[in-house]
N, C-alpha and C positions, 0 to 999 in steps of 0.2 A: 403260917404257911402252909401251901399245899405241896404234898409230895407225889410225884408220878414215877411209877416203875415202868421201865420199857426194856425190851430184850436188847435194844440197839440205838444209841442215839445219833441221829443223822442231822445234817443240815436243815433237811427239811421239817423234821420234827422240832427243833430248836426254833425254827422260824415261826411256825403256825401256833406252837404254844405260847411263844411271845405274844404274837397277835391277839390271839384269843383270851390270854390270861392278863396280861398287862393292858393292851389297848381297850379291849371290849370289857373284861370283868374287874379290872383293877385289882388284881389278886397277885400276891407273891407266891412264887412256887419254885420248885427245884425238881429238875430231871435225874434220876438216877437209873443205873445199871446193877445195882448191888441188892440183891434180893434180902439178905440179912438187914440192910438199914431200913428196907421197906417194911419187914416184918416187925422191927423193933420200934418203927414210928408210931408215935401215939395220936399224931392229929390227923386233920382230912387227908385223904389218900386215895389213889386208886391206880390199877394197873392198865397199861395201854399195850396191847401186844396180842401174839397168836398164843395164847394159854388156855388151858381147859378151865372151865368155870369152877370146878371143885379144886383147882390148882391154886388159885388167887382169886380175891374178891376184895372190894367191888371190882370188876372187870369191864373195860372197853374194848371189845374184839377189834383188832386193825385189819383193814381191807388190805394193806400192802402198799398204797401209793407211795407213802412216805419213806419206803424203803428202797424205791426205784431211784433211779438218775434219767435224766432226759425226758423225752416227750414221745408217747407212743399213743396209739388209738385206744381208748379206754372202754369197756363194756358199758352199754347202755341200760343195762338191768336197773329198775327203779323199785323203791317200796313205797308205797303211799302213805303220806302223813299229813293231817291236817289240811287236807285239800292240795296239797303240793306232791310231786314225784321227787324222790330223793336218790341219787346216786349211792353206790356203795354200801349196798346192804350188807349186814354182817351176821343176821339170824337172830333167833328169839332169845337168846341167852344175853343179850345185850340190854342195858338200861338206857341205851339211846337209841333211836329210830335207825340209825345208820352210823357208819364210821365218819362222825362229824369233823373230825380232825382232817381226813383225807378228803372230804366233800369241801370244806371250806379252804383248804389249800388249793384246790382245784379250781374253785370260783374266784378267789381273790388273785390268784397269781395269773388269771386268764388263761390258764392251761390250753383250753380248747381254741384260743385264738392263735396259738403258735402254729397250727397245722392246717387251718381251715382257709383255702384258697378261693372261696366264693364270696367276692367282694363287690360293693356297689361301684358306680362309674367313678368314684374319687378314691377307690381302694379301701374303703371302710368296712370294718366287720359288721355283717348284717344282724340286727337282732332276732330275726325270726330263725336265725342257725343257732342261737345260744340256746344253752341248757336251760337257763332260767325261764327263757320264753316257751320252750317245749313243755316243761314241767310245771308251768303256772306259778312262778314265783318272781317275776321280773320287776314287779313293783313292790317287792318285799326285801328288807335286808335279812335274807334268810340266815346269814352267818351268824348274826347276833341273835335272833330268834333261837336258833339252835343251841348257841352259848348259854343263854339265859335258861333254856329248858334243862340243858345238862346240868347247870350250877343248881337248880332246883331240886333235881333228883339226886344230886350229889349231898344236899342237906338232909334228905331222907336218911342217909348213913352216918352223916356227921352234921347233927343240927348247929354246932358252933361254926360251920363253915359260912362265912360271909362275903358277899361280892356287891358291887355297885355299878349301875348303869353310868355310861358317860354323860356328861351334862350336853344338852340340845343347844347348837349355836347356829343360827343362820349367817350363812356368808354369802353377802350379795357381790356379784361379780359383773363386770361389763367387758365385752370385747369391742373395742373402738374400732370397727372395720373401715367405717367411713366417719371420720370426726364430723363433718359438716356437709350439709347438702349443697349449700350455695358457696361458701367461703373456701378460699384457698385451692381452688380447683386448677389454676393455669389457664392459659388462653384457649387451648385446645380442648379441654374437658369442659371448660364453662362453655364454650361455643356448641359443643355437641349436645350439652345438657339443654342449653337455651332453645337449639333447633328441635330436639326431642319432645320438649314441652309444647312448643309451637305446632308441631306438626299432629300432636294428641289434642290440640285444641284447648289446652289448659292455660287460659291466658293469665291467670294468677300466678301460676309457676314460673311462667316466662317473665312477667314483670319482676319476681323476686330474683330472677338471674340478672336481669338488667339493673336492678337496684344494687345488687352486690358488686357488679363492676364499677359502679359509681361511689362505692363506699357509703352507700345510704343505710340507715338503721332498718333492719328488719328482723323479722323473728325467725331463726333457723331450727326447722323441726328436729334437726338432730342434735341440738344444743340443749341436752337434758340436763347436763351436769349439775347445774344449781339445783334442780329438783331431786337430784341423787343424794346431794350433800344434805339438804333439808330432812330427806327420807331416812338416811342414815343416822343423823343427829337425833330425829325424833324417837326411834326405836333402840338406838344404840348398838346397832350391829355394824361388823366390820365391812368395808368395801375394798375390792380390788379391781383396777381398770387395768385390762391386758391391751397393750400398746403395740401395734405393728410399725417395724420400722424399714421394712424391705422396700424394693422398688415396685413401681405400677405394673400391674399386670391384669390378665384377664380375670383372676381371682382375687387380685391385691388391689385395691382401688382407694386406698386412704390418700390423703392430702401428703405432699411431699414432706418427710421428717426434717428436711433442710430448712424450712420456712420458719420465719419469726411467729406465725401463727401457731404452728405445730408445737414450738417450744414453750410459747406462752401457754398453750392448752396443758401440757405437762407440768408447768409450775403451778397452775391452778388446782390440778387434780391431786398434786402431791401435798397439799396442804390438809386435805380430808380423806385421802385414799392411798392403799398400797398401790405401787405401779409393777406390773409384771410385764413380761415380754409375751408378745403374739406372734409367734414365728410365721414368716409368709408361707403361702401355699407352696411356692417354688422353693422353699427352704426344706421341705419334707424329704428327708433322705439325703441331704446334702450338708454335712457337718460344716464346710468353710462358710455358707451363707448363713447357717444358724449363728456361728461363732461372730461373723461380722455384724449382724443383726442386734444381738446381744451386746456387742461392744459400742454399738452406736448409741442405743438407748441409755446405756450407763454413763456415756460422756454427755447427753442431754440433761440427764436428771440433776446433778452428777452424783451417783451413788451405785452401788453394787445391786444388780437384779438378780433374784433367786427363784422368783416364780414364773410359770409360763403357763400358758393353755395354747394347744395347737389349733391353727386356723382349720376351720371345716372339721374339727375334732380329728384330724388326721392323726392315726397313731398305729403303730405296728409294732409287735413283740418280736424279738427283742431288741430292735434296731433303734426305736424312737428313744426309749428311756435311756439307752447306751449313749445316744447322742445328747440327750439332755445333761447327763451326768458329765460327758466330756466337755460340755460348755460351760461347766460351773453352776448349772441350775440345780436346786434342790428340792422344788416343791411343783408338782404338776397337777393341774384341775382339769384334765382333758376327758376323764374315763367316765362318759355318760353316752346315753343313746342319741344318735341323730334322728331317729324315727318316731320317738315316743318318750315318754317320761318313765323313770324308774331307776333301779340300782343295778347298773351294769355289773359291778363287782360284788353284788349282793351284800353290801356293807355300807354303811355311812360313817364310819370312823376310819380318819387318816391311818395309813399304814405303810411300811416301807416296802418298795417294790423287790421282788425276788425274781433274779435272773436265772431262768430255767437252763439256760445254755451253760452258764458257768457254776450252776448250783449253789448260789451264794445271794444272801441278802446284800442289798446296797443302800447307799446314803440317799436315794432318792424317795422321798415321800408323796404318795398318791392321795390326792383329795378326791374322792369320787364326785363327779357331778350329777345331781339328781333331776334337777329341771332346767331346759333349755327353752327359750320361748319360741323358737323355730319349731323344735321337736313338738312342742305343746300344740301349736297351731296345725300340725299334722295328725292330731288325735282324732279330731273331728271338725266339721264345719259348724257343730252346735256349741255355742259358747258355754253353755250349761254342762255340756259333757267335758269340756275342756277343763272348767272349773272343778268338776268332780274329780277328773284324774289329777289335777294340782293338789287337791285337798288329800286325796288318798295318800300321795306318797308323803305330804308335807305331814300328815298325821302319823304316819308309820316312823318318820324320822323324829318326830317329835316324842313319840312313846319309847322308842327304843334307843334313842340317843345318839350323838355323833353332830357331824357337821351338815347341815342341811344346804348344800351349795346350790345357788341359783344363777343361771346365766340369762341376762337381760341385755340385750343390745340396745346401744342408744340410739339405732334406726328404728328401733320398734318397742318402745317401752311399756308394752301392754300387760307386764307382771306386776306393775305396781299396785293397781286394786286387789289381785288376788292376795299379795302380800299382806295388804291393810286387812283383808278379811281373815287371815290366818292371825294375826296379832288380835283380832277384835274377839276371837274365841277363847283367848287366855282368861 
């Protein structure tokens, strides 16, 4: 066991020590405010706080963020370390490059997103505004990197100290925004699609719309579900399909959830995949709509739904996680970048959401999203550069451990070849 001495035990300290030591390092630990217990303890230990170096050792000086409450503008002073800029420097007496507990708390709680009102057209937090982007580590699980560096330095004081990296696991997820291109559209949507294809001179596409109207057999390019099943069975990776059940709208264009075709698809997917909720665009910030959509999906399955991912990655702190919890959802897979691949939370290990407004850990587990197909296509028009970006974050997740969560829409399943290359490297 590891013993940690601190001058005050706060909710923030308990939370971040749990995440770093339990979730990331797999280490049992105990926090204490009792100096005599700390001095008498003979095993691995360190002090965290504002003490003099000669007073207690080994010491990691505290910046102070974990003794605060609420959210305020934090100083942007950084210390350079391994090509990255790190917030919360604590001076030369520390055996870590900064206050890694304050920095890790700041990054995984998404502290900076609470007060930043510069959003994109959908109300999403921008990558370019993030500390990870400005300081050069948005494609690195920095929280884990710092935790492992800290653990290795602690071993120089206590050679018997042991830790282990979490196992790496690929999680393949699919947002079924539009289940089929031709089938299940209804008269008006079918007519609009058919006319659009005709006006664009795409006679093959027009013919497919006509075939679908008369029930003829045809290949639907969005129907890749069988391929997904074979792919998951080949590599033994878990699959989650996130299903929307909201009404049709400008940004919600799935087939009607009331059709037999929709219900048949759910039955087929549930044979090999977990089913999660994909809340509609219009449910963002609307608790009643979120509750209704979840209830409908549970009735179709029929079973309890606990997982979700926000449509368009719409996520606002602290409102969105509070609404997910109020709806009875326990696991969210939204937190990735819409503009690029990388580690929005600077970690690849699932962890509990900490509500900064209530200063409390919650029952909602956040599963960071590392790669989304749409975001990868925005990296570059050069396929080789996109492949390099994919492999960069894939290798980082493999080396440091955790969940490598991938989002590949059924409407654009271009990530299959890249995942094949990833497994070929083993």
